[in-house]
C-alpha positions as CSV (number, residue, x, y, z in Angstrom):
1,X,21.1,8.7,-49.4
2,X,19.6,7.2,-46.2
3,X,17.3,4.9,-48.3
4,X,20.4,3.7,-50.2
5,X,22.0,2.7,-46.9
6,X,18.7,1.1,-45.9
7,X,18.8,-1.0,-49.0
8,X,22.5,-2.0,-48.3
9,X,21.5,-3.0,-44.7
10,X,18.6,-5.1,-45.9
11,X,20.9,-6.8,-48.6
12,X,23.5,-7.6,-46.1
13,X,20.9,-9.1,-43.7
14,X,19.4,-11.3,-46.4
15,X,22.7,-12.6,-47.4
16,X,23.9,-13.4,-43.9
17,X,20.7,-15.2,-43.0
18,X,21.1,-17.4,-45.9
19,X,24.8,-18.0,-45.1
20,X,23.9,-18.8,-41.4
21,X,21.2,-21.2,-42.6
22,X,23.6,-23.0,-44.8
23,X,26.4,-23.1,-42.2
24,X,24.5,-23.9,-39.0
25,X,21.4,-25.8,-40.2
26,X,22.5,-27.6,-43.4
27,X,26.2,-27.9,-42.4
28,X,26.9,-26.9,-46.0
29,X,28.6,-23.5,-46.0
30,X,29.0,-21.5,-49.3
31,X,31.1,-18.6,-48.0
32,X,34.4,-18.6,-46.2
33,X,34.7,-17.5,-42.4
34,X,36.8,-14.6,-43.4
35,X,34.2,-13.2,-45.9
36,X,31.3,-14.0,-43.5
37,X,33.0,-12.0,-40.7
38,X,33.8,-9.1,-42.8
39,X,30.3,-8.9,-44.1
40,X,29.0,-9.1,-40.5
41,X,31.3,-6.3,-39.5
42,X,30.1,-4.2,-42.4
43,X,26.5,-4.6,-41.3
44,X,27.4,-3.9,-37.7
45,X,28.9,-0.6,-38.7
46,X,25.9,0.3,-40.9
47,X,23.5,-0.5,-38.2
48,X,25.4,1.6,-35.7
49,X,25.4,4.6,-38.2
50,X,21.6,4.2,-38.9
51,X,19.9,2.9,-35.8
52,X,16.5,3.9,-37.2
53,X,16.7,0.7,-39.3
54,X,16.9,-1.6,-36.3
55,X,15.6,-5.0,-36.8
56,X,15.6,-7.5,-34.0
57,X,15.9,-10.4,-36.5
58,X,19.1,-9.0,-38.0
59,X,22.1,-11.5,-37.9
60,X,23.9,-9.0,-35.7
61,X,21.3,-9.6,-33.0
62,X,21.9,-13.2,-32.4
63,X,24.5,-16.0,-32.3
64,X,24.3,-18.7,-35.0
65,X,22.4,-21.9,-34.2
66,X,23.1,-25.6,-34.9
67,X,19.7,-26.8,-33.4
68,X,17.9,-29.5,-35.1
69,X,14.2,-30.2,-35.1
70,X,12.8,-32.3,-32.3
71,X,12.5,-32.1,-28.6
72,X,16.2,-32.6,-27.5
73,X,16.9,-29.0,-26.8
74,X,18.6,-28.4,-23.5
75,X,19.5,-25.2,-21.7
76,X,23.2,-24.6,-21.1
77,X,24.2,-23.9,-17.4
78,X,26.4,-21.1,-18.6
79,X,26.1,-19.4,-22.0
80,X,28.5,-20.6,-24.6
81,X,29.8,-17.4,-26.1
82,X,31.5,-17.0,-29.4
83,X,34.9,-15.4,-29.8
84,X,35.8,-12.3,-31.8
85,X,38.0,-13.0,-34.7
86,X,41.2,-11.2,-35.9
87,X,43.1,-11.8,-39.1
88,X,46.4,-9.8,-38.7
89,X,49.0,-9.8,-36.0
90,X,48.4,-6.1,-35.7
91,X,44.9,-6.8,-34.5
92,X,46.3,-9.3,-32.0
93,X,48.6,-6.5,-30.8
94,X,45.6,-4.2,-30.3
95,X,43.9,-6.9,-28.3
96,X,47.1,-7.3,-26.1
97,X,47.5,-3.6,-25.6
98,X,43.9,-3.1,-24.6
99,X,44.2,-5.8,-21.9
100,X,47.4,-4.2,-20.7
101,X,45.7,-0.8,-20.4
102,X,42.9,-2.3,-18.5
103,X,44.7,-4.4,-15.9
104,X,48.4,-3.4,-16.2
105,X,51.3,-5.5,-17.3
106,X,51.1,-8.3,-14.7
107,X,49.2,-11.0,-16.8
108,X,49.9,-13.9,-19.0
109,X,48.1,-15.2,-22.1
110,X,47.4,-18.9,-22.9
111,X,47.8,-19.6,-26.6
112,X,46.1,-22.7,-28.1
113,X,45.5,-24.1,-31.4
114,X,41.9,-23.5,-32.6
115,X,40.4,-26.8,-33.6
116,X,37.7,-27.0,-36.3
117,X,35.0,-29.3,-35.1
118,X,31.6,-29.4,-33.3
119,X,31.6,-27.6,-30.0
120,X,30.4,-29.7,-27.1
121,X,29.6,-29.2,-23.4
122,X,29.9,-32.2,-21.1
123,X,28.4,-32.4,-17.6
124,X,30.1,-34.7,-15.1
125,X,28.3,-35.4,-11.7
126,X,30.5,-37.0,-9.1
127,X,32.9,-37.7,-11.9
128,X,30.4,-39.6,-14.1
129,X,29.3,-38.3,-17.6
130,X,25.7,-37.5,-17.4
131,X,25.0,-35.3,-20.3
132,X,26.5,-34.0,-23.6
133,X,25.0,-30.9,-25.3
134,X,26.0,-29.2,-28.5
135,X,26.6,-25.4,-28.6
136,X,23.3,-24.7,-30.4
137,X,22.6,-21.0,-30.2
138,X,24.9,-20.5,-27.2
139,X,21.9,-20.5,-24.7
140,X,20.3,-24.0,-25.6
141,X,21.8,-26.9,-27.5
142,X,21.0,-30.5,-28.6
143,X,21.3,-33.3,-26.1
144,X,23.6,-35.8,-27.9
145,X,24.7,-37.9,-24.9
146,X,24.1,-41.2,-26.6
147,X,26.5,-40.3,-29.5
148,X,29.2,-38.9,-27.3
149,X,29.2,-42.0,-25.1
150,X,30.4,-43.9,-28.1
151,X,33.5,-41.7,-28.5
152,X,36.3,-43.7,-27.0
153,X,38.6,-40.7,-26.2
154,X,35.9,-39.3,-23.9
155,X,36.0,-40.8,-20.4
156,X,32.6,-42.0,-19.0
157,X,34.2,-41.5,-15.6
158,X,36.9,-39.0,-14.6
159,X,40.1,-40.3,-13.0
160,X,41.6,-39.1,-9.8
161,X,40.5,-38.1,-6.3
162,X,38.8,-34.9,-5.0
163,X,36.8,-34.3,-8.2
164,X,34.2,-31.5,-7.6
165,X,30.6,-32.9,-7.5
166,X,29.5,-31.0,-10.6
167,X,31.8,-30.1,-13.5
168,X,31.3,-28.7,-17.0
169,X,33.9,-29.5,-19.6
170,X,33.8,-27.7,-23.0
171,X,35.7,-28.7,-26.2
172,X,35.5,-29.8,-29.9
173,X,34.5,-33.2,-31.3
174,X,36.8,-33.8,-34.2
175,X,37.2,-36.2,-37.1
176,X,40.9,-36.9,-37.9
177,X,42.0,-36.5,-41.5
178,X,42.9,-40.2,-41.8
179,X,39.3,-41.2,-40.7
180,X,37.7,-38.5,-42.8
181,X,39.6,-39.8,-46.0
182,X,38.6,-43.4,-45.1
183,X,35.0,-42.6,-44.7
184,X,34.8,-40.7,-48.0
185,X,36.4,-43.5,-49.8
186,X,33.9,-45.9,-48.5
187,X,31.0,-43.5,-49.3
188,X,32.3,-43.1,-53.0
189,X,32.4,-46.9,-53.4
190,X,28.8,-47.1,-52.2
191,X,27.7,-44.2,-54.5
192,X,27.0,-42.0,-51.5
193,X,27.5,-38.2,-51.5
194,X,30.9,-37.3,-50.0
195,X,31.4,-35.1,-46.9
196,X,32.7,-31.7,-47.8
197,X,35.2,-31.5,-44.8
198,X,35.7,-33.2,-41.4
199,X,33.4,-30.7,-39.6
200,X,30.5,-31.6,-41.7
201,X,31.1,-35.1,-41.2
202,X,31.4,-35.1,-37.5
203,X,28.3,-32.8,-37.2
204,X,26.2,-35.2,-39.2
205,X,27.6,-38.2,-37.3
206,X,26.8,-36.7,-33.9
207,X,23.3,-35.6,-34.8
208,X,22.2,-39.0,-36.0
209,X,22.2,-40.1,-32.3
210,X,23.4,-43.6,-33.5
211,X,26.2,-44.9,-31.2
212,X,27.0,-47.6,-33.7
213,X,27.7,-45.0,-36.5
214,X,29.7,-42.9,-34.0
215,X,31.8,-45.9,-33.2
216,X,32.4,-46.9,-36.8
217,X,33.4,-43.3,-37.8
218,X,35.9,-42.9,-34.9
219,X,35.6,-39.2,-34.1
220,X,38.0,-37.7,-31.4
221,X,37.7,-34.9,-28.9
222,X,39.9,-32.2,-27.4
223,X,38.9,-30.1,-24.4
224,X,39.9,-26.5,-23.5
225,X,37.4,-25.3,-20.7
226,X,36.7,-26.5,-17.2
227,X,33.8,-24.8,-15.3
228,X,32.0,-25.5,-12.0
229,X,29.4,-23.8,-9.8
230,X,32.1,-23.8,-7.2
231,X,34.7,-21.9,-9.0
232,X,36.7,-21.4,-5.8
233,X,37.7,-25.1,-5.8
234,X,39.3,-24.9,-9.2
235,X,42.6,-23.2,-10.0
236,X,42.5,-19.5,-11.0
237,X,44.9,-20.3,-13.8
238,X,43.5,-21.4,-17.2
239,X,46.8,-23.2,-18.0
240,X,46.5,-25.0,-14.7
241,X,42.9,-26.0,-15.5
242,X,44.2,-27.7,-18.8
243,X,46.7,-29.7,-16.7
244,X,43.9,-30.6,-14.2
245,X,41.6,-31.9,-17.1
246,X,44.6,-33.9,-18.4
247,X,45.0,-35.5,-15.0
248,X,41.2,-36.3,-15.0
249,X,41.7,-38.4,-18.2
250,X,40.3,-35.7,-20.5
251,X,42.2,-35.1,-23.8
252,X,43.6,-31.6,-24.0
253,X,46.0,-30.1,-26.6
254,X,49.5,-30.8,-25.8
255,X,50.5,-27.6,-27.8
256,X,49.0,-24.8,-25.4
257,X,51.7,-22.3,-24.3
258,X,51.7,-19.8,-21.5
259,X,52.9,-16.6,-23.0
260,X,54.4,-13.8,-20.8
261,X,54.8,-11.3,-23.5
262,X,53.3,-10.2,-26.9
263,X,56.7,-11.3,-28.5
264,X,56.0,-14.9,-27.3
265,X,52.4,-14.7,-28.6
266,X,53.7,-13.7,-32.1
267,X,56.3,-16.5,-32.0
268,X,53.5,-19.0,-31.3
269,X,51.4,-17.7,-34.1
270,X,54.4,-17.9,-36.5
271,X,55.3,-21.4,-35.3
272,X,51.8,-23.0,-36.0
273,X,51.2,-21.2,-39.4
274,X,53.0,-24.2,-41.1
275,X,53.3,-26.5,-38.1
276,X,49.5,-27.1,-37.9
277,X,49.6,-28.7,-41.3
278,X,51.3,-31.7,-39.8
279,X,48.4,-32.3,-37.5
280,X,45.9,-35.1,-38.1
281,X,42.9,-32.8,-37.3
282,X,41.4,-29.7,-39.0
283,X,42.4,-26.4,-37.5
284,X,41.6,-22.8,-38.4
285,X,43.6,-20.6,-36.3
286,X,44.9,-19.8,-32.8
287,X,42.9,-18.9,-29.5
288,X,44.3,-16.5,-27.0
289,X,42.9,-16.2,-23.5
290,X,44.0,-14.2,-20.5
291,X,45.3,-16.9,-18.0
292,X,43.9,-15.6,-14.7
293,X,40.2,-16.2,-14.3
294,X,40.0,-13.6,-11.5
295,X,40.8,-10.9,-14.2
296,X,38.0,-12.0,-16.6
297,X,35.3,-10.0,-14.7
298,X,37.3,-6.9,-14.6
299,X,38.1,-7.1,-18.4
300,X,34.4,-7.9,-19.1
301,X,32.2,-9.1,-22.1
302,X,30.5,-7.7,-25.0
303,X,27.0,-8.8,-25.8
304,X,28.3,-11.7,-27.9
305,X,31.9,-12.5,-26.8
306,X,34.4,-12.2,-23.9
307,X,36.9,-9.3,-24.1
308,X,39.5,-11.5,-22.3
309,X,39.8,-13.9,-25.3
310,X,40.2,-13.6,-29.0
311,X,40.6,-15.9,-32.0
312,X,43.3,-15.3,-34.6
313,X,42.7,-17.0,-38.1
314,X,45.3,-17.8,-40.6
315,X,45.1,-16.6,-44.2
316,X,43.4,-19.0,-46.5
317,X,45.5,-21.8,-48.2
318,X,45.8,-21.4,-51.9
319,X,46.8,-23.7,-54.8
320,X,46.8,-23.6,-58.7
321,X,44.9,-26.1,-60.8
322,X,43.1,-26.2,-64.2
323,X,39.4,-25.1,-64.8
324,X,37.6,-27.9,-66.6
325,X,34.1,-26.5,-66.9
326,X,31.4,-24.3,-65.3
327,X,28.0,-25.5,-64.1
328,X,25.2,-22.9,-63.4
329,X,23.0,-23.8,-60.5
330,X,19.5,-22.3,-59.9
331,X,18.7,-21.4,-56.2
332,X,15.5,-21.2,-54.4
333,X,15.0,-17.5,-55.3
334,X,16.0,-18.1,-58.8
335,X,19.5,-16.7,-58.4
336,X,22.0,-18.3,-60.8
337,X,25.3,-19.4,-59.1
338,X,28.2,-20.4,-61.3
339,X,30.3,-23.3,-59.9
340,X,33.7,-24.2,-61.4
341,X,34.7,-27.8,-62.0
342,X,38.5,-28.2,-61.4
343,X,41.3,-30.7,-61.9
344,X,41.6,-32.1,-58.3
345,X,44.1,-30.4,-56.0
346,X,44.9,-30.9,-52.3
347,X,44.3,-27.9,-50.2
348,X,44.3,-27.9,-46.4
349,X,44.1,-31.8,-46.4
350,X,41.2,-32.4,-48.7
351,X,40.8,-32.9,-52.5
352,X,39.2,-29.9,-54.2
353,X,37.3,-30.4,-57.3
354,X,34.7,-27.6,-57.3
355,X,34.8,-24.0,-56.4
356,X,32.3,-21.0,-56.3
357,X,32.4,-18.2,-58.8
358,X,29.6,-16.3,-57.1
359,X,28.2,-14.2,-60.0
360,X,28.7,-12.6,-63.5
361,X,30.7,-9.8,-62.2
362,X,33.3,-12.1,-60.6
363,X,33.6,-14.1,-63.9
364,X,34.0,-10.8,-65.8
365,X,36.6,-9.5,-63.5
366,X,38.7,-12.7,-63.7
367,X,38.4,-12.9,-67.5
368,X,37.9,-16.5,-67.1
369,X,38.3,-19.1,-69.9
370,X,37.9,-22.9,-69.9
371,X,41.3,-24.5,-69.6
372,X,42.8,-21.5,-67.6
373,X,45.2,-22.3,-64.7
374,X,43.4,-20.8,-61.8
375,X,44.4,-19.8,-58.2
376,X,42.0,-21.5,-55.8
377,X,41.7,-20.5,-52.1
378,X,39.9,-22.4,-49.4
379,X,38.6,-19.5,-47.5
380,X,38.5,-20.2,-43.8
381,X,39.9,-23.7,-44.9
382,X,36.4,-24.8,-45.8
383,X,34.8,-23.2,-48.9
384,X,37.0,-23.2,-52.1
385,X,36.7,-20.1,-54.4
386,X,38.7,-18.9,-57.5
387,X,40.5,-15.8,-56.7
388,X,42.9,-15.3,-59.8
389,X,43.9,-16.6,-63.1
390,X,47.5,-17.2,-64.4
391,X,47.2,-15.4,-67.7
392,X,50.9,-16.0,-68.5
393,X,50.0,-19.7,-68.8
394,X,47.1,-19.3,-71.0
395,X,47.4,-21.0,-74.5
396,X,46.2,-19.4,-77.8
397,X,43.2,-17.2,-76.9
398,X,41.3,-18.4,-80.0
399,X,41.4,-22.0,-78.7
400,X,40.0,-21.2,-75.4
401,X,36.2,-20.7,-74.7
402,X,35.4,-17.6,-72.5
403,X,33.3,-18.3,-69.5
404,X,30.0,-16.4,-69.9
405,X,26.8,-16.3,-67.8
406,X,24.0,-18.0,-69.6
407,X,21.2,-15.9,-71.1
408,X,18.5,-18.4,-70.4
409,X,17.8,-20.6,-67.2
410,X,19.6,-23.9,-67.3
411,X,16.6,-25.5,-65.5
412,X,13.6,-24.2,-67.3
413,X,14.9,-22.1,-70.3
414,X,13.4,-18.8,-69.2
415,X,15.3,-15.7,-70.2
416,X,17.5,-14.6,-67.3
417,X,17.3,-11.1,-65.7
418,X,19.8,-8.9,-64.0
419,X,18.4,-5.9,-62.1
420,X,20.3,-2.6,-62.2
421,X,22.5,-2.3,-59.0
422,X,22.2,-6.1,-58.3
423,X,25.1,-8.5,-58.6
424,X,23.0,-11.6,-59.1
425,X,21.5,-12.9,-62.3
426,X,18.2,-14.7,-61.8
427,X,15.5,-16.7,-63.4
428,X,12.1,-14.8,-63.2
429,X,10.1,-17.9,-63.8
430,X,9.3,-18.4,-60.1
431,X,6.1,-20.4,-61.0
432,X,7.4,-23.2,-63.2
433,X,11.2,-23.4,-62.7
434,X,11.7,-26.7,-60.9
435,X,14.5,-25.7,-58.4
436,X,12.5,-22.7,-57.5
437,X,9.3,-24.6,-57.0
438,X,11.0,-27.1,-54.7
439,X,12.7,-24.3,-52.8
440,X,9.4,-22.4,-52.4
441,X,7.6,-25.5,-51.1
442,X,10.5,-25.9,-48.6
443,X,10.1,-22.2,-47.5
444,X,6.2,-22.5,-47.4
445,X,6.5,-25.5,-45.1
446,X,9.3,-24.2,-42.9
447,X,8.8,-23.7,-39.1
448,X,8.4,-19.9,-39.1
449,X,5.9,-20.1,-42.1
450,X,3.3,-22.9,-42.1
451,X,5.2,-25.1,-39.8
452,X,4.6,-28.5,-41.7
453,X,6.7,-31.4,-40.4
454,X,8.2,-32.3,-43.8
455,X,11.9,-32.5,-44.9
456,X,13.5,-31.4,-48.1
457,X,14.1,-34.9,-49.3
458,X,10.4,-35.7,-48.9
459,X,9.5,-32.5,-50.9
460,X,11.9,-33.3,-53.7
461,X,10.5,-36.9,-53.9
462,X,6.9,-35.5,-54.0
463,X,7.9,-33.2,-56.7
464,X,9.8,-35.7,-58.9
465,X,6.8,-38.1,-58.7
466,X,4.4,-35.4,-59.8
467,X,2.5,-35.6,-56.6
468,X,3.2,-31.9,-55.6
469,X,4.0,-29.2,-58.3
470,X,3.2,-26.1,-56.2
471,X,2.3,-25.4,-52.5
472,X,-1.4,-25.8,-53.0
473,X,-1.0,-29.3,-54.1
474,X,0.3,-30.4,-50.6
475,X,-3.3,-30.1,-49.5
476,X,-4.4,-32.6,-52.2
477,X,-2.2,-35.3,-50.8
478,X,-3.8,-38.3,-49.2
479,X,-2.4,-40.8,-46.7
480,X,-2.3,-43.3,-49.6
481,X,-0.3,-40.9,-51.8
482,X,2.3,-40.3,-49.0
483,X,2.7,-44.1,-48.4
484,X,4.0,-44.5,-52.0
485,X,7.2,-42.6,-50.9
486,X,10.3,-44.6,-49.7
487,X,10.3,-45.3,-46.0
488,X,6.8,-44.1,-45.3
489,X,4.4,-46.5,-43.5
490,X,0.8,-45.8,-42.6
491,X,1.7,-44.3,-39.2
492,X,4.3,-41.9,-40.6
493,X,2.2,-41.0,-43.6
494,X,-0.7,-40.2,-41.3
495,X,1.4,-38.0,-39.2
496,X,2.6,-36.0,-42.2
497,X,-1.0,-35.7,-43.5
498,X,-2.2,-34.4,-40.2
499,X,0.6,-31.9,-40.1
500,X,-0.3,-30.6,-43.6
501,X,-4.0,-30.4,-42.7
502,X,-3.3,-28.7,-39.4
503,X,-1.4,-26.0,-41.0
504,X,-4.6,-24.6,-42.4
505,X,-5.1,-22.9,-39.1
506,X,-1.9,-20.9,-39.6
507,X,-2.6,-17.1,-38.9
508,X,-2.8,-14.9,-41.9
509,X,0.6,-13.0,-40.9
510,X,2.6,-16.3,-41.3
511,X,0.7,-17.3,-44.6
512,X,1.7,-14.0,-46.1
513,X,5.4,-14.7,-45.1
514,X,5.0,-18.4,-46.3
515,X,3.8,-17.6,-49.9
516,X,7.3,-16.2,-50.6
517,X,6.9,-12.7,-52.0
518,X,10.3,-11.2,-52.7
519,X,11.6,-9.0,-49.9
520,X,8.6,-9.9,-47.7
521,X,10.2,-11.4,-44.6
522,X,8.7,-12.2,-41.2
523,X,8.6,-8.6,-40.0
524,X,7.4,-7.2,-43.2
525,X,4.7,-9.8,-43.4
526,X,3.5,-9.1,-39.9
527,X,3.4,-5.3,-40.5
528,X,1.4,-5.8,-43.7
529,X,-1.0,-8.2,-42.1
530,X,-1.6,-5.9,-39.1
531,X,-2.3,-2.9,-41.4
532,X,-4.3,-4.6,-44.1
533,X,-6.0,-7.5,-42.2
534,X,-6.7,-9.4,-45.5
535,X,-5.1,-10.5,-48.8
536,X,-7.9,-8.7,-50.8
537,X,-7.2,-5.4,-49.1
538,X,-3.4,-5.8,-49.6
539,X,-3.9,-6.6,-53.3
540,X,-6.0,-3.5,-53.9
541,X,-3.5,-1.1,-52.4
542,X,-1.4,1.2,-54.6
543,X,2.3,1.5,-54.4
544,X,1.9,5.0,-52.7
545,X,-0.5,3.4,-50.2
546,X,1.9,0.5,-49.5
547,X,4.8,2.9,-49.0
548,X,2.8,4.9,-46.4
549,X,3.0,1.8,-44.2
550,X,5.8,2.1,-41.7
551,X,8.8,0.0,-42.8
552,X,7.5,-0.5,-46.4
553,X,9.8,1.1,-48.9
554,X,9.5,1.5,-52.7
555,X,11.3,-1.8,-53.4
556,X,9.0,-3.9,-51.3
557,X,5.9,-2.1,-52.6
558,X,7.0,-2.7,-56.2
559,X,7.7,-6.3,-55.4
560,X,4.2,-6.7,-54.0
561,X,2.5,-5.1,-57.0
562,X,4.6,-7.2,-59.4
563,X,3.6,-10.4,-57.5
564,X,-0.1,-9.5,-57.6
565,X,-0.1,-8.6,-61.2
566,X,0.9,-12.1,-62.3
567,X,-2.3,-14.1,-62.9
568,X,-0.5,-17.4,-62.1
569,X,0.1,-16.1,-58.5
570,X,-3.5,-15.1,-58.1
571,X,-4.5,-18.5,-59.3
572,X,-2.3,-20.1,-56.7
573,X,-3.6,-17.9,-54.0
574,X,-7.1,-18.8,-55.1
575,X,-6.3,-22.5,-54.7
576,X,-4.9,-22.0,-51.3
577,X,-7.9,-20.1,-50.1
578,X,-10.1,-22.8,-51.6
579,X,-8.2,-25.4,-49.4
580,X,-9.1,-23.4,-46.3
581,X,-5.8,-21.4,-45.8
582,X,-6.3,-18.1,-43.8
583,X,-6.3,-15.2,-46.1
584,X,-7.5,-12.7,-43.6
585,X,-7.7,-12.0,-40.0
586,X,-11.2,-13.5,-38.9
587,X,-13.6,-10.9,-37.9
588,X,-14.1,-10.3,-34.2
589,X,-11.0,-12.5,-33.7
590,X,-7.4,-11.7,-33.1
591,X,-4.6,-13.1,-35.3
592,X,-2.2,-14.7,-32.9
593,X,0.7,-13.8,-35.3
594,X,-0.2,-10.1,-35.1
595,X,-0.5,-9.6,-31.3
596,X,-1.3,-6.0,-30.4
597,X,0.3,-2.7,-29.4
598,X,0.6,-3.6,-25.8
599,X,4.5,-3.1,-25.9
600,X,4.5,-0.2,-28.4
601,X,7.3,2.1,-27.8
602,X,9.2,-0.3,-25.5
603,X,12.8,-1.5,-26.2
604,X,13.2,-4.7,-24.3
605,X,16.4,-6.7,-23.6
606,X,15.9,-10.4,-22.9
607,X,18.6,-12.2,-20.9
608,X,18.8,-15.7,-19.4
609,X,17.1,-19.0,-19.7
610,X,13.3,-19.1,-19.2
611,X,11.1,-21.8,-17.8
612,X,7.8,-21.3,-19.7
613,X,8.9,-20.1,-23.1
614,X,11.9,-20.4,-25.4
615,X,14.1,-17.3,-25.5
616,X,13.5,-16.8,-29.3
617,X,9.8,-17.2,-28.8
618,X,9.8,-14.6,-26.1
619,X,11.5,-12.2,-28.5
620,X,8.8,-13.0,-31.2
621,X,6.1,-12.4,-28.6
622,X,7.5,-9.0,-27.8
623,X,7.6,-8.1,-31.4
624,X,4.0,-9.2,-32.2
625,X,2.9,-7.0,-29.4
626,X,4.6,-4.0,-30.8
627,X,7.9,-3.9,-28.9
628,X,11.4,-3.9,-30.1
629,X,14.0,-6.3,-28.9
630,X,17.4,-4.8,-28.0
631,X,20.7,-6.9,-28.1
632,X,22.4,-4.9,-25.4
633,X,21.4,-2.6,-22.5
634,X,21.6,1.1,-23.4
635,X,20.1,4.4,-22.2
636,X,17.2,3.8,-24.6
637,X,16.4,0.3,-23.1
638,X,12.9,0.6,-21.3
639,X,12.7,-2.9,-19.8
640,X,15.0,-5.9,-19.2
641,X,13.3,-9.3,-18.8
642,X,15.5,-11.8,-16.9
643,X,15.5,-15.6,-16.5
644,X,18.0,-18.0,-14.9
645,X,21.7,-17.6,-15.6
646,X,21.2,-14.0,-16.6
647,X,24.2,-12.3,-18.1
648,X,25.9,-10.5,-15.2
649,X,27.3,-7.6,-17.2
650,X,24.0,-6.9,-18.8
651,X,22.3,-7.0,-15.3
652,X,24.9,-4.7,-13.8
653,X,24.5,-2.2,-16.6
654,X,20.7,-2.2,-16.4
655,X,20.9,-1.6,-12.6
656,X,23.4,1.3,-13.1
657,X,21.2,3.0,-15.7
658,X,18.1,2.6,-13.6
659,X,16.4,0.3,-16.3
660,X,13.2,-1.4,-15.2
661,X,13.9,-5.1,-14.5
662,X,11.3,-7.8,-14.5
663,X,11.3,-11.6,-14.0
664,X,9.6,-13.9,-16.6
665,X,6.5,-14.1,-14.3
666,X,6.4,-10.4,-13.5
667,X,6.5,-9.6,-17.3
668,X,3.7,-11.9,-18.3
669,X,1.5,-10.9,-15.3
670,X,2.1,-7.1,-15.8
671,X,1.2,-7.1,-19.6
672,X,-1.3,-10.0,-19.5
673,X,0.5,-11.6,-22.6
674,X,-0.2,-15.0,-24.1
């Protein structure tokens, strides 16, 4: 039974990681906020019940990131925490009752509309805008000052007298519906892909770092937080701070309300369920905050969010439309995803023409036919999905074509497979199925794998031109080959060539992750490399020998044996080895991706911003040296490593429990880590 739950935990982690990547990195989410949050809650509950399956890389152990590649990463002065989400007024009531029990009935709550844009932090020094940083992972974000300066609703200099010397202002950059629709009409006329929603459009706009493009697209901004190192000179009331920001020339919501009872909170929620549809910007709920900042410390924080604030999200908007056809898309791992093509229908301010059907089970449950009138919901007001069929409006059954999952891959023709107990149908031809090949090359080149500085568009172009048909052919490329691609000149081509050649020094543990064996993630690859030391040794091991390795279950063992039993895979690995890729840990040398056992048995919590190492890199370092990374301080925590702006609640708890605490310098000196 325990192994069954372990499988469920691993499955949830894998899905959530993919959804996070699509949402935060690609800005192309494929799941609603509601479904994502429910899945996250399921995983959190399972991990709490089965702590033996702890994994520091689990989606529950971190906040999502919107960081882009490059050297524009900047540390936030104060962490930008996310808010806990609720979906019913009953849950809002529980939040209110909990606050009342904690501090008594003498408090007010500020209710504000929750705007759906790109979170931003602005720094004003002596009233002048000096820096703008995206939320990123909550600890660090991207410096987008050049873009933000081009937004006309954001003042470059604050108005009024007596402004504190250093202020931080937080809010959302938004794209009004009128501008969003105008931009998409222009893009359609030019034959360019349309933006899915205003948040995607504004995220892409800001990250281009082109003031000209920002100015042309006309984004807006609304602010909701005012912070300072000298909190004593600011009002204790959040509602008063909103008014103060307004006086400074910052745009704040004119719809915020100071609520003195739960009844007033409910009235606000009811008012804006329909009222928000008349706004010219995207919204996805209501935010509730305890008004008095002096009470926030008493109420406290969880590891990921404040307890004195909460977000309420409205149910997804739905509409009826007709199903025209269904496409079947092949993903990187071979999973077939059905996508419905619909008669256009307006939902939440956008025209919806496509919706996800997820998998064969969903299609079967819906009893879906081409021509059906279907119920479409825009979950979280972003991702459309079909949730029902109006069977009473169906015509003669013999005139309709039932929607069925294909039996063969639409991309390569291979017979599709559906494993027992799995929802997804997939194409097993991972060697010559085009979408899978391109996806595997992208995975191989990714930062946590071979770390080749190449984008997905370039990979697709290389594949389409026949220059790269598998990952080994990256190493056949010449500078001249790369220069045949659009936009590549000699300098950029040489830079990519050098990046590819430099990846040959990638340690064996990362190579094992990069080749993309099913179920072999970063942690599993590191464990396997540490135990086996070489690909030859790993290939020779039986399933029983593999499952004897800590953390390797029957499913992973079978996947490994299946991979190595395919002669096409062996031929690919031979080609990689011929190119000089590291297929073992060199004798008398230490694989830097393996580390050692210096921190074996330690459960370490990391908090704050560090001067010599990125926070995530520090966590990786701890794991490579045998330690485990904890998300919060508990009685089992053996060590807390702190940097600047350390979380006060974590630090206080560590001190109360008598947990050993070290600074960044003390940690590295004590354990002699590199």
